[in-house]
N, C-alpha and C positions, 0 to 999 in steps of 0.2 A: 331130493334123491342124492345119494352119496355114491361116488364113482372111485374105485380104487385102482392105484396105478403101483405096480411093482417093478422098480428098475434094478433087476438083479445083476445085470451083465457089467455095470460099472465097478462094483466091488472087485470082481475077478480082474479087471483090466488094471485096477488101482493096486492091487495086492501084487501083480506082475511088476508093476513100475516101482513099487516103494518096499515091497518085501514085508509090509506092515500094515495090515488093515485096521489096527485100533485107531488109527488117525482119520479113518474114512467114515463119514457121518452121512446118512441120508438126509437127516434134519438134526437140529441141535438136541433132540430127546430120543432119538432111536437110531441105532446102528444099521447099516446096510446089511441085508441078508441076502445070500446067494442060493440058488438051488441049482440042482444038477441037472434036472428036466424041466421041460416047460409044463408038464402036469404039476411037478412040486411047486414052481414059481406061481402057478395059477392057485394052488390052494394055499400058498403063503398070501398072496395078494386078497384072496377071499377072507382069509383070517384077520389080515392087518386092517383091511378096509371095513370089515363088517357088513359087508354086502356081497351077494353074488354077481354084481354087475362090475366086472374088472377089465382092464386092458393090461396086458403085459408085454413089456418090450424085452425082446430076447437078442438083440444085436442085429436082427436081420432087417433089411431095409426093402420096402416095397409091399409089406404086409402087415397086417395086425393080428396079434394073437389076443382074442377076447373070448369071454365066456359066452355061451348060447344066450343068456338072459340080456347080456349087454348087446349082442346081435340083434335081438329082437327089439330091445329098446330103440336102437339107432335106426334100425327099419322101419319102425313106426314113426319116428320123428322126422325121417328123412324128407316125406313130402312136404311137411309145414316149413321145415328148414329152407328148402328149396324155393317154395313159394316167396318165403319172407326175404331171401337174397334177391329173386327175380324182381319182386314188386317194389322193395324198399332199400336194401342195402347197397345193391350194384347202381341203381340211379343216384343215390346219394354220393357213392364213391366217385363215380363219373362227373357229377357236378361239381365236386369238390376239385376235381382236376380240369376244369373248363371244358368238359366234353358233355355234349348235349345227347342225353340218353335215347332220344328219339332218332338220331342218326346212326346209331350203332346197330 
C-alpha cells in the first residue's frame, strides 16, 4: 500500500522567510507545491501519491486531515496494531528499560 503525504504549509512559511521559493524543495526531484484550501491540498496529495489513501498536514496541531479511505484503513488496522503493542512491543520496550511488564 502506498500512502501519500502532502506538506503544503512549509512552502508558504519558507516563502515568507526568504521571499524566494525556487530554493525550497520537498525532495531533490520535486518542488514543494502549496494549496490555498484543504480540499485543494487533498486533491494534490492524491494526485502526487497515486492513491486515495492520503494524510495532509495543514499546520494545525492536534488533528489529522485525511481522506475517508485512509480513515477506513486506519480504523480497520487499529485493533491489530493495539494488540501488537500490548502483547509484544510494550513488554519488549519495558524489558529493555529494566522494568518487569508484569508489575506495570
